[in-house]
N, C-alpha and C positions, 0 to 999 in steps of 0.2 A: 518539350518533354525531355526529361533528364534520366540518365542511368544512375540510380542511387543505391548505395549499400546502407543497410541498417544493421548495426551491431547490437545484438541482444534479442532473444526470442521470448521475453517475458511479456507481461501485459502492456508495458510501455512500448517495447519494440514492435509488437504485433499490431497494436492500434496505430502506431506510426506508419507501418508498412501498408496497412489497409487504407488509411487516409491518403497516402501518396498514390497508391494504385487507383483509387477512385478518381484522382485528378489526372490520370493518364500517364504517370511516370512508370518507368521500368524499375523494378525493385528486387533486390537480392538481400535476404536476411541471413546473417551469420549467427548460429546458435551452437554453443559448445556441447550441449546435451543431445541425447537421441530424440527428444521430443521438446515441444514448446512448454514454457511455464513450469520448469522443473526446479526453480530455486525460490526466490521470494514470492513468486506468483503461484506457488503450489498449494499452500494450505493456510492462507491468512484468515482473519476473523470474519470475512464474508460481508462486511458492512459497506454499503454504498452510502456514505454518511456525511452529507453536508453539515449535519449537526455536530460533527466531531472536527470541524475545520479550525478550531482555535489552535494557533501555533503555541509551542511550548515555551517561548521566550518570555518569561515573566518571573518576577521575584518570588511569588508563592511556589512555583515549580522548583526554583533553585533551593529554597528553604527545605522543601520536602525531600529533594535529592540529598541534601546534606544530612538530614535526619536518617535517611534510609541507607546511607553509604555502607554501613557495617552490618546490615541486616540481610542475610542471604536470601530470604524469601520476599524481600521488598519489591513493590511494583517497578521501582526504578533502582538499578544497581550499576554503580560505576567502579570498575577495577581501579584502585588508587595508584597503581603503577603508572608513572608518567611516560609519555612518548611525545615527540614533537608534533605528530599528527593530532593527537588528542588535545594537547595544549593549545594548538592553533585553532582547532575546531571550537573548543569551549571559549576561547577569547572572542571569536566572532559571534558565538552564541550570545554572550553577555552584551556585546556591542549592538545586537539586534533587538534588545529589550524595548527601546523606545519606539520601535516599529510594530509592536505587538498588535495594536488595534488595527492598523492599516493592513498588515499582512493577514490577519484573521479575516477581515472583510474581503480581501482579494481572493483568498483561498475559498471562501464560501461561494463567491461568484463563479469561480472555476468549477466547483463541485456541482452546482446547479446546471451549468451548461453541459458538463460531462455526462450526466445521467441521461439527458435527452439524446445525445449522440449514441451512447451505449445501448439504450433501449431500442432506438431506431435501427442500429446496425444488427442487433440480434434478431429483430423482426424481419428485416430484409434478407438475412442469410439463414434464417430458420435455426437459430442456435438455442438449444435447451440448456440452461445453466442454473436450474433450480431457483429461478427468480421468485422472490416473495415481496410484494409491495404492501407490507403491513406496517410500515413505519419503524422508527427506532425510539425506544423508551430509555431515557437516562434516569437512573434512580439514585437517590441521596438519602443517607441514613441520619443526617442531623440538619438542624436549621441553618447553621453557618455555611455548610456546603451547598445547600439549596439556594441560599441568598447569593452566594458567589456565582452560581450557575445563572441566576437572573441577570447579573452584569454581563456574562458571556452572551446571553440571549440578545442583548442590545447590540453587541458587535456583530453577531450573526444576522440580525435584522438589517444592519447597515449593508451587508452583502446580499440582501434580498431573500433571506430564509425566514420563514415563519415557524415557530414552535411554541407550544403552549404549556403553561404550568399546569400540573395535575396534582390532586391530593393523593394521599395514600389509598383512600377508598377508590378513587378513579383509576389509580394504577392497577388495583386488583381487578377492576372491570376490564381494563385493556389487556392484561396478561394474568388470567386467573391462576396459572401454574406457579407463579412466583411466591416463595415463602420467605418470611422474615419480617423484621420491624424496619419500616422506612418512614422518613419524615414527609417526603413528596418526590415529585419527579418532573421532568420535561419531556413532552412527547412531540416528535416530528413525524407527522403522517406522510410526508412526501418522500422520506428516506426509504431505502429498500435493502435487500440482501440477495446474495447469489454466490455461486461457486466460481471463483476467479479462474481456477484451473480448467474447468469445463468450458468457460467462456473463451479463454485464450486459445484452447485447442480448436474450438469451433471457428474462431475468427482466423486462425492460421490456415485452416482448410479453405476458408473463403478466399484468403489471399492467393492460395495456389490456384483456385478456380479462376481467379481474375488474371492469372498469368504471372503472378509473383513466384520467385524461386527461393525456397528456404533450404539453406545448406546446413543441415544438422551435423553434429559431431565435428564441427570446425572451430578450433581454438584460434582466435586472432592473436598473432604474436607480434606483428609489426604493422604500424600504420604510417604511411608516408604521404604527405600532402603538400601541394603547392597551388598556385592560383589556377592552374589548368585542370586539376583533378586530384584523385587520390589513388594510391596503390595499397592493397591489403594483402599481407602475407599471412597465411593461415596454415594450420597443421591438423590433419585428421587423426583418428584413433590409431591408425597403423603407423603413424609417424611421417607420412608423406606430406611434403610441403607443397603449397600452391600459392600462386600470385595472380591477382586480378586487378584490373583498373576500372575506375568509376568516375563519373562527373562530380558526384557529391557523396559524402558519408554522413550518416546521422548516428551519433553514439547514444545508445539507449541501454547501456550495459550494467545498470545497477551499480553495485559497489565497485565493479571493475572499471567504471567510467573514469575514475580519478587517474589511474595509471595510463589508460589510453589517451586521456587528455594531455598528460605530461609529454607523451611522445610527439605531439604536434604543437607543443609550446603553450598549452592552456592550463590554467589552474582551476580545477573543479574540486572544491574541498569537501568531498563526500566522506562521511564516517559511517562504518557499518554498525548499526544499532540492532542488536539481536532481539527478536520477538519470538515468543513460544505460542504454540497452539496444541490443542488435543481435539481429535475427532472421535466422538462417542457413537458407536453403533447402537441404534435403538432397536434391539432385536426382539423385544417382547411388547405386547400390547400395553402393559402397565407403563413401561418406559415411554412409549410413544405418546400416551395420553398425558403423562406427567411432565414431558419436556415442553419448553416454551415455544409458541408459534411466533410471537413478536420478538424482534431483536432487542437486546438489552445492552446497556453500558452501565456498569456499577462503578460510580465515581470513587468510592472508598478503596476498592481493590484494583481499579484501572483494568477491569476485565470486560470483554464483550462476549456475547453469545449470538449465534445465528442458527436457525433451523434450515438445514439443507435437504430439501425433499422431505419425505415421510420418515426416513430411517436413519438420519444423521443429525447430530448436534455438534456444532463447532464452537469451541470456547478458546479465546485467545487474549493475549495481552502481555504485559511487562515490557520493559526496555532495559537492555543490558549493554553497557559500553565496555566491551572486552575485546576490541580489535576484530580480526577476521576469524575468530573462533566460532565454529559451528556445532560444538558439542551440545547434545541435549542433556541437560543436567536434571537429575531427579528432584533436587531441592527447588528447582524453578518450575517444574511441572506439577509438583505436589499442591501448591496453592490453587491451581486451576481445578484439580480433582476435588479438593476440599470445598471450593466455591459451589461446584455442582451439587455435592452431597448436602451442603447447607441450604442452598436456595431451591433445589429440586430433589428432595430426599428420596423420592420414589423412582428416580431415574437410575438405572443400573450403570455403574462405571466399571463393569467387568471387562468390557471390550473397548479399549481406548487405543488410539494411535497418536503418540506424541510427535511433535515436529518443531523445528526451529529454523528461522530464516533471518537473513541479514538485510535490514531495511537500509536503502541508500539515502542517508539523511544529510541535508545541507544545514549549516549552522543557523540560518534564519528560517528553516522549515519550508522554504519556497523552492519549487522545482526550477531547474534551469532549462529554459527554452530559448536558445540563442545561437548565434553564429560565432564560430571561433575566430581567433586571430587570422587564421588562413581562411579565405572566403569559400573554400570547398568543404569546410568542416562545420557541422551543426551538432547541437546537443538537445536532447529531450530526456532529462535524467534528474535524479535527486528528489524523487517524490516522497521519500521517507515512508511513513506509515499510511499514506493516502494514495498510493499508486493505483489501487483498484478504483478509488473514488474520483481521481483527477485525470487518469490517463487519456480518456477519450477527448477531453477538452484540450490538453496540451498537444495531442496529436494533430488536432485541427489548427492550433496555433503554429505548430511547426511547419505544416503544409503552407500556410500563408506566408511564413518567413522564407521558405525555399522558393516560392513563386512558380511560375510556369516553366 
Protein backbone atom coordinates (compact mmCIF):
# COMPACT_ATOMS: atom_id res chain seq x y z
CA UNK A 1 0.00 0.00 0.00
CA UNK A 2 1.39 3.39 -1.03
CA UNK A 3 0.71 6.97 0.02
CA UNK A 4 -0.22 8.62 -3.29
CA UNK A 5 -1.03 12.19 -4.26
CA UNK A 6 -3.30 12.88 -7.23
CA UNK A 7 -3.09 16.35 -8.76
CA UNK A 8 -6.40 17.38 -10.31
CA UNK A 9 -10.02 16.98 -9.23
CA UNK A 10 -11.71 16.62 -12.60
CA UNK A 11 -13.13 13.41 -14.00
CA UNK A 12 -9.66 11.95 -14.64
CA UNK A 13 -8.26 12.77 -11.23
CA UNK A 14 -11.31 11.61 -9.30
CA UNK A 15 -11.65 8.31 -11.20
CA UNK A 16 -7.92 7.76 -10.64
CA UNK A 17 -8.28 8.46 -6.91
CA UNK A 18 -11.27 6.12 -6.66
CA UNK A 19 -9.49 3.27 -8.46
CA UNK A 20 -6.42 3.67 -6.25
CA UNK A 21 -8.52 3.71 -3.07
CA UNK A 22 -10.34 0.55 -4.14
CA UNK A 23 -6.93 -1.14 -4.39
CA UNK A 24 -6.08 -0.15 -0.81
CA UNK A 25 -3.77 2.82 -1.38
CA UNK A 26 -3.86 5.97 0.72
CA UNK A 27 -4.84 8.86 -1.54
CA UNK A 28 -4.79 12.65 -1.29
CA UNK A 29 -6.25 14.74 -4.14
CA UNK A 30 -5.10 18.30 -4.77
CA UNK A 31 -7.74 20.49 -6.42
CA UNK A 32 -7.38 24.24 -6.94
CA UNK A 33 -11.12 24.95 -6.92
CA UNK A 34 -13.61 24.84 -4.06
CA UNK A 35 -15.33 21.79 -5.56
CA UNK A 36 -14.46 18.93 -7.90
CA UNK A 37 -15.13 19.14 -11.64
CA UNK A 38 -15.13 22.90 -12.00
CA UNK A 39 -13.11 23.22 -15.20
CA UNK A 40 -13.25 20.96 -18.29
CA UNK A 41 -15.37 18.44 -16.37
CA UNK A 42 -18.06 21.01 -15.64
CA UNK A 43 -20.34 21.26 -18.69
CA UNK A 44 -19.16 19.12 -21.59
CA UNK A 45 -21.38 17.57 -24.27
CA UNK A 46 -22.44 14.72 -21.99
CA UNK A 47 -21.74 11.90 -24.45
CA UNK A 48 -20.18 8.61 -23.36
CA UNK A 49 -19.34 8.00 -26.96
CA UNK A 50 -17.27 5.09 -28.16
CA UNK A 51 -18.78 5.98 -31.54
CA UNK A 52 -16.85 9.27 -31.47
CA UNK A 53 -13.49 7.57 -30.92
CA UNK A 54 -12.00 8.47 -34.31
CA UNK A 55 -8.84 10.50 -33.74
CA UNK A 56 -8.52 13.78 -35.62
CA UNK A 57 -5.18 13.01 -37.30
CA UNK A 58 -6.28 12.72 -40.92
CA UNK A 59 -5.84 14.67 -44.15
CA UNK A 60 -9.59 15.46 -44.45
CA UNK A 61 -9.48 17.12 -41.02
CA UNK A 62 -6.44 19.15 -42.05
CA UNK A 63 -8.15 20.28 -45.27
CA UNK A 64 -11.31 21.29 -43.40
CA UNK A 65 -9.23 23.18 -40.86
CA UNK A 66 -7.49 25.19 -43.58
CA UNK A 67 -10.85 26.07 -45.16
CA UNK A 68 -12.28 27.14 -41.81
CA UNK A 69 -9.26 29.10 -40.54
CA UNK A 70 -10.61 32.56 -41.41
CA UNK A 71 -14.26 31.85 -40.61
CA UNK A 72 -15.18 33.01 -37.10
CA UNK A 73 -18.13 30.64 -36.66
CA UNK A 74 -16.34 27.57 -38.08
CA UNK A 75 -16.44 24.29 -36.12
CA UNK A 76 -12.63 24.28 -36.08
CA UNK A 77 -10.85 27.59 -35.53
CA UNK A 78 -7.09 28.14 -35.30
CA UNK A 79 -5.62 31.43 -34.19
CA UNK A 80 -3.01 32.01 -36.93
CA UNK A 81 -0.57 33.76 -34.56
CA UNK A 82 2.35 31.33 -34.10
CA UNK A 83 3.91 30.10 -30.87
CA UNK A 84 6.55 27.44 -30.31
CA UNK A 85 4.04 25.39 -28.33
CA UNK A 86 1.45 25.50 -31.11
CA UNK A 87 4.01 24.81 -33.85
CA UNK A 88 5.47 21.81 -32.04
CA UNK A 89 1.99 20.46 -31.34
CA UNK A 90 0.86 20.68 -34.95
CA UNK A 91 4.14 19.18 -36.15
CA UNK A 92 3.48 16.12 -33.97
CA UNK A 93 -0.17 16.11 -35.05
CA UNK A 94 0.86 15.75 -38.70
CA UNK A 95 3.43 13.07 -37.79
CA UNK A 96 0.65 10.98 -36.19
CA UNK A 97 -1.49 10.83 -39.35
CA UNK A 98 -0.10 7.39 -40.39
CA UNK A 99 -1.33 6.00 -37.03
CA UNK A 100 -4.90 7.22 -37.56
CA UNK A 101 -6.45 3.76 -37.96
CA UNK A 102 -4.53 2.09 -35.11
CA UNK A 103 -5.16 4.94 -32.68
CA UNK A 104 -8.86 5.04 -33.54
CA UNK A 105 -9.22 1.32 -32.85
CA UNK A 106 -7.26 1.60 -29.59
CA UNK A 107 -9.41 4.52 -28.42
CA UNK A 108 -12.56 2.55 -29.22
CA UNK A 109 -11.39 -0.37 -27.10
CA UNK A 110 -10.67 1.97 -24.17
CA UNK A 111 -14.09 3.59 -24.49
CA UNK A 112 -15.92 0.26 -24.37
CA UNK A 113 -13.99 -0.81 -21.27
CA UNK A 114 -14.47 2.58 -19.61
CA UNK A 115 -18.25 2.63 -19.72
CA UNK A 116 -18.48 -0.72 -17.92
CA UNK A 117 -16.33 0.56 -15.06
CA UNK A 118 -18.17 3.88 -14.97
CA UNK A 119 -21.62 2.29 -14.83
CA UNK A 120 -20.52 -0.23 -12.18
CA UNK A 121 -19.00 2.47 -9.98
CA UNK A 122 -22.14 4.59 -10.21
CA UNK A 123 -24.29 1.62 -9.20
CA UNK A 124 -21.97 0.67 -6.32
CA UNK A 125 -21.85 4.22 -4.95
CA UNK A 126 -25.45 5.21 -5.71
CA UNK A 127 -24.53 8.12 -8.01
CA UNK A 128 -27.37 9.81 -9.89
CA UNK A 129 -25.92 11.56 -12.94
CA UNK A 130 -28.88 11.72 -15.35
CA UNK A 131 -27.75 8.60 -17.19
CA UNK A 132 -29.61 7.88 -20.43
CA UNK A 133 -28.80 4.64 -22.22
CA UNK A 134 -30.61 5.55 -25.41
CA UNK A 135 -27.63 5.36 -27.77
CA UNK A 136 -26.07 8.05 -29.95
CA UNK A 137 -27.24 8.91 -33.47
CA UNK A 138 -24.71 10.42 -35.89
CA UNK A 139 -26.50 12.35 -38.64
CA UNK A 140 -25.25 13.23 -42.13
CA UNK A 141 -26.70 15.71 -44.58
CA UNK A 142 -25.19 14.38 -47.82
CA UNK A 143 -24.10 11.13 -49.43
CA UNK A 144 -20.37 11.89 -49.36
CA UNK A 145 -20.31 12.48 -45.60
CA UNK A 146 -22.40 9.37 -45.01
CA UNK A 147 -20.05 7.22 -47.08
CA UNK A 148 -17.03 8.61 -45.25
CA UNK A 149 -18.72 7.63 -41.99
CA UNK A 150 -19.02 4.09 -43.33
CA UNK A 151 -15.23 3.90 -43.56
CA UNK A 152 -14.94 5.14 -39.98
CA UNK A 153 -17.37 2.41 -38.89
CA UNK A 154 -14.89 -0.17 -40.14
CA UNK A 155 -12.19 1.29 -37.88
CA UNK A 156 -14.58 1.37 -34.92
CA UNK A 157 -15.52 -2.25 -35.58
CA UNK A 158 -11.83 -3.16 -35.43
CA UNK A 159 -11.90 -1.79 -31.89
CA UNK A 160 -14.98 -3.88 -31.03
CA UNK A 161 -17.80 -1.37 -31.53
CA UNK A 162 -20.93 -2.16 -33.50
CA UNK A 163 -22.98 0.64 -35.00
CA UNK A 164 -25.51 0.40 -37.78
CA UNK A 165 -26.37 2.52 -40.76
CA UNK A 166 -29.89 3.97 -40.77
CA UNK A 167 -31.95 5.72 -43.41
CA UNK A 168 -33.45 9.16 -42.99
CA UNK A 169 -36.79 7.47 -42.29
CA UNK A 170 -35.23 5.24 -39.62
CA UNK A 171 -33.56 8.30 -38.08
CA UNK A 172 -36.97 9.89 -37.71
CA UNK A 173 -38.23 6.81 -35.89
CA UNK A 174 -35.21 6.82 -33.55
CA UNK A 175 -35.53 10.54 -32.74
CA UNK A 176 -38.89 11.99 -33.87
CA UNK A 177 -38.04 15.48 -32.60
CA UNK A 178 -35.23 16.03 -35.12
CA UNK A 179 -36.15 18.44 -37.93
CA UNK A 180 -34.35 18.98 -41.25
CA UNK A 181 -33.17 17.24 -44.39
CA UNK A 182 -30.71 14.39 -43.85
CA UNK A 183 -29.25 11.74 -46.14
CA UNK A 184 -28.80 9.09 -43.43
CA UNK A 185 -27.10 8.27 -40.18
CA UNK A 186 -25.27 5.79 -37.99
CA UNK A 187 -26.78 4.64 -34.71
CA UNK A 188 -24.80 3.20 -31.79
CA UNK A 189 -27.27 1.68 -29.34
CA UNK A 190 -24.63 0.88 -26.70
CA UNK A 191 -23.52 4.50 -26.25
CA UNK A 192 -24.98 6.67 -23.50
CA UNK A 193 -25.08 10.16 -22.00
CA UNK A 194 -24.86 11.67 -18.55
CA UNK A 195 -23.88 14.72 -16.54
CA UNK A 196 -20.11 14.62 -16.02
CA UNK A 197 -20.24 17.24 -13.24
CA UNK A 198 -22.80 15.35 -11.18
CA UNK A 199 -20.93 12.07 -11.67
CA UNK A 200 -17.58 13.53 -10.63
CA UNK A 201 -19.06 15.16 -7.52
CA UNK A 202 -20.70 11.86 -6.57
CA UNK A 203 -17.50 9.88 -7.05
CA UNK A 204 -15.50 12.48 -5.12
CA UNK A 205 -17.87 11.98 -2.18
CA UNK A 206 -17.36 8.22 -2.52
CA UNK A 207 -13.59 8.73 -2.39
CA UNK A 208 -13.94 10.56 0.91
CA UNK A 209 -16.18 7.79 2.27
CA UNK A 210 -13.43 5.31 1.37
CA UNK A 211 -10.90 7.32 3.38
CA UNK A 212 -9.48 9.51 0.66
CA UNK A 213 -8.55 13.11 1.45
CA UNK A 214 -9.45 15.86 -1.04
CA UNK A 215 -7.61 19.11 -0.44
CA UNK A 216 -9.75 21.71 -2.14
CA UNK A 217 -8.55 25.24 -2.93
CA UNK A 218 -4.94 24.08 -2.99
CA UNK A 219 -2.88 25.33 -5.93
CA UNK A 220 0.15 23.12 -6.54
CA UNK A 221 3.11 25.45 -7.09
CA UNK A 222 6.13 23.16 -6.93
CA UNK A 223 6.63 19.46 -7.46
CA UNK A 224 9.89 17.87 -6.31
CA UNK A 225 10.54 14.20 -7.03
CA UNK A 226 13.27 11.62 -6.66
CA UNK A 227 13.45 7.83 -6.51
CA UNK A 228 12.28 7.77 -2.89
CA UNK A 229 9.15 9.86 -3.32
CA UNK A 230 7.73 13.31 -4.01
CA UNK A 231 7.22 16.58 -2.19
CA UNK A 232 4.33 18.86 -3.10
CA UNK A 233 4.37 22.54 -2.21
CA UNK A 234 0.93 24.11 -2.49
CA UNK A 235 -0.77 27.36 -1.58
CA UNK A 236 -4.34 27.93 -0.39
CA UNK A 237 -6.67 30.86 -1.10
CA UNK A 238 -5.34 32.81 1.89
CA UNK A 239 -1.80 32.60 0.54
CA UNK A 240 -0.60 30.12 3.14
CA UNK A 241 1.97 27.66 1.84
CA UNK A 242 2.07 23.96 2.70
CA UNK A 243 4.49 21.14 1.98
CA UNK A 244 3.70 17.40 2.11
CA UNK A 245 5.55 14.20 1.17
CA UNK A 246 4.18 11.15 -0.67
CA UNK A 247 5.46 7.88 -2.06
CA UNK A 248 4.03 8.58 -5.51
CA UNK A 249 2.23 11.33 -7.43
CA UNK A 250 -0.20 10.98 -10.34
CA UNK A 251 -0.58 14.08 -12.50
CA UNK A 252 -4.17 14.37 -13.78
CA UNK A 253 -4.20 18.13 -14.08
CA UNK A 254 -5.64 18.64 -17.55
CA UNK A 255 -4.01 21.51 -19.41
CA UNK A 256 -1.85 22.26 -16.35
CA UNK A 257 -0.17 18.85 -16.69
CA UNK A 258 2.35 20.17 -19.21
CA UNK A 259 3.84 22.71 -16.81
CA UNK A 260 3.86 20.27 -13.88
CA UNK A 261 5.59 17.64 -16.01
CA UNK A 262 8.31 20.12 -16.94
CA UNK A 263 9.10 20.60 -13.24
CA UNK A 264 10.10 16.93 -12.96
CA UNK A 265 11.88 16.69 -16.31
CA UNK A 266 9.10 15.21 -18.45
CA UNK A 267 7.63 16.51 -21.71
CA UNK A 268 3.86 16.13 -22.01
CA UNK A 269 2.93 18.19 -25.05
CA UNK A 270 -0.68 18.99 -24.17
CA UNK A 271 -2.35 21.89 -25.97
CA UNK A 272 -5.51 23.56 -24.61
CA UNK A 273 -8.24 23.15 -27.24
CA UNK A 274 -11.25 25.24 -26.27
CA UNK A 275 -14.72 23.78 -26.60
CA UNK A 276 -18.05 25.52 -26.04
CA UNK A 277 -21.38 24.36 -24.71
CA UNK A 278 -24.73 25.77 -23.79
CA UNK A 279 -27.24 24.33 -21.38
CA UNK A 280 -30.86 25.05 -22.23
CA UNK A 281 -33.42 25.07 -19.44
CA UNK A 282 -36.53 23.29 -20.72
CA UNK A 283 -38.96 25.28 -18.58
CA UNK A 284 -42.19 24.66 -20.45
CA UNK A 285 -43.99 21.51 -21.57
CA UNK A 286 -43.71 22.40 -25.27
CA UNK A 287 -39.91 22.63 -25.03
CA UNK A 288 -39.67 19.40 -23.07
CA UNK A 289 -41.70 17.53 -25.70
CA UNK A 290 -39.81 19.13 -28.60
CA UNK A 291 -36.30 18.45 -27.24
CA UNK A 292 -34.52 15.24 -28.31
CA UNK A 293 -34.30 12.24 -26.00
CA UNK A 294 -31.65 10.46 -28.08
CA UNK A 295 -28.18 11.98 -28.14
CA UNK A 296 -27.07 13.36 -31.51
CA UNK A 297 -23.88 14.23 -33.33
CA UNK A 298 -24.33 16.40 -36.43
CA UNK A 299 -21.29 15.80 -38.60
CA UNK A 300 -21.73 18.94 -40.72
CA UNK A 301 -21.66 21.31 -37.76
CA UNK A 302 -19.56 19.13 -35.42
CA UNK A 303 -22.15 19.67 -32.66
CA UNK A 304 -23.52 17.18 -30.16
CA UNK A 305 -26.64 17.24 -28.02
CA UNK A 306 -27.54 15.34 -24.85
CA UNK A 307 -30.72 15.36 -22.82
CA UNK A 308 -29.84 15.70 -19.13
CA UNK A 309 -32.85 14.68 -17.10
CA UNK A 310 -36.28 16.06 -18.02
CA UNK A 311 -35.47 19.76 -17.85
CA UNK A 312 -32.09 20.33 -19.51
CA UNK A 313 -30.65 20.04 -23.01
CA UNK A 314 -26.88 20.30 -23.44
CA UNK A 315 -25.44 21.28 -26.84
CA UNK A 316 -21.68 21.36 -27.31
CA UNK A 317 -18.93 21.37 -29.86
CA UNK A 318 -16.36 23.37 -31.82
CA UNK A 319 -12.60 23.33 -31.35
CA UNK A 320 -10.61 26.50 -30.91
CA UNK A 321 -6.81 26.63 -30.88
CA UNK A 322 -6.23 29.91 -29.10
CA UNK A 323 -3.85 29.16 -26.23
CA UNK A 324 -5.05 29.29 -22.63
CA UNK A 325 -7.79 31.79 -23.41
CA UNK A 326 -11.03 30.95 -21.56
CA UNK A 327 -13.20 33.76 -22.93
CA UNK A 328 -16.75 32.80 -23.91
CA UNK A 329 -17.17 34.40 -27.31
CA UNK A 330 -20.64 35.29 -28.53
CA UNK A 331 -19.73 34.47 -32.13
CA UNK A 332 -18.79 30.93 -31.06
CA UNK A 333 -21.93 30.38 -28.98
CA UNK A 334 -24.26 31.71 -31.67
CA UNK A 335 -23.90 28.64 -33.98
CA UNK A 336 -24.99 26.38 -31.09
CA UNK A 337 -28.14 28.44 -30.54
CA UNK A 338 -28.84 28.54 -34.29
CA UNK A 339 -28.48 24.76 -34.52
CA UNK A 340 -31.09 24.23 -31.82
CA UNK A 341 -33.48 26.70 -33.44
CA UNK A 342 -33.06 24.96 -36.82
CA UNK A 343 -33.22 21.31 -35.70
CA UNK A 344 -35.66 21.76 -32.79
CA UNK A 345 -37.61 24.94 -33.58
CA UNK A 346 -40.16 24.50 -30.80
CA UNK A 347 -37.51 24.40 -28.09
CA UNK A 348 -37.30 27.75 -26.34
CA UNK A 349 -33.77 29.19 -26.23
CA UNK A 350 -34.76 32.00 -23.88
CA UNK A 351 -32.93 30.51 -20.88
CA UNK A 352 -29.44 29.34 -21.86
CA UNK A 353 -26.18 29.08 -19.93
CA UNK A 354 -23.05 29.33 -22.12
CA UNK A 355 -19.74 27.77 -21.07
CA UNK A 356 -16.25 27.17 -22.41
CA UNK A 357 -13.59 24.72 -21.28
CA UNK A 358 -10.04 23.84 -22.31
CA UNK A 359 -9.63 20.26 -23.46
CA UNK A 360 -6.17 18.81 -22.66
CA UNK A 361 -5.25 17.51 -26.12
CA UNK A 362 -2.20 15.47 -27.09
CA UNK A 363 -1.04 15.74 -30.72
CA UNK A 364 -1.92 12.10 -31.48
CA UNK A 365 -5.23 12.35 -29.53
CA UNK A 366 -4.13 9.53 -27.22
CA UNK A 367 -4.14 9.96 -23.42
CA UNK A 368 -0.87 9.51 -21.59
CA UNK A 369 -1.00 6.77 -18.96
CA UNK A 370 2.64 6.32 -18.06
CA UNK A 371 5.47 6.54 -15.58
CA UNK A 372 7.72 9.57 -15.78
CA UNK A 373 11.51 9.67 -15.92
CA UNK A 374 11.45 9.73 -12.14
CA UNK A 375 9.95 6.43 -10.88
CA UNK A 376 7.81 8.20 -8.26
CA UNK A 377 5.91 10.22 -10.91
CA UNK A 378 2.98 8.95 -13.00
CA UNK A 379 0.61 10.50 -15.53
CA UNK A 380 -3.01 9.99 -16.45
CA UNK A 381 -3.75 12.99 -18.62
CA UNK A 382 -4.24 14.31 -22.15
CA UNK A 383 -7.68 12.85 -22.87
CA UNK A 384 -8.75 15.75 -25.07
CA UNK A 385 -12.43 15.76 -25.95
CA UNK A 386 -12.92 12.19 -24.64
CA UNK A 387 -12.16 12.56 -20.94
CA UNK A 388 -15.71 11.63 -19.93
CA UNK A 389 -15.64 8.68 -22.31
CA UNK A 390 -12.20 7.28 -21.42
CA UNK A 391 -11.39 8.28 -17.83
CA UNK A 392 -12.64 5.16 -16.05
CA UNK A 393 -10.53 2.91 -18.32
CA UNK A 394 -7.35 4.94 -18.01
CA UNK A 395 -7.81 5.08 -14.22
CA UNK A 396 -7.76 1.29 -14.12
CA UNK A 397 -4.73 1.23 -16.45
CA UNK A 398 -2.95 3.65 -14.14
CA UNK A 399 -3.64 1.51 -11.08
CA UNK A 400 -2.14 -1.53 -12.81
CA UNK A 401 0.93 0.54 -13.65
CA UNK A 402 1.41 1.73 -10.07
CA UNK A 403 1.03 -1.79 -8.68
CA UNK A 404 0.60 -2.78 -5.06
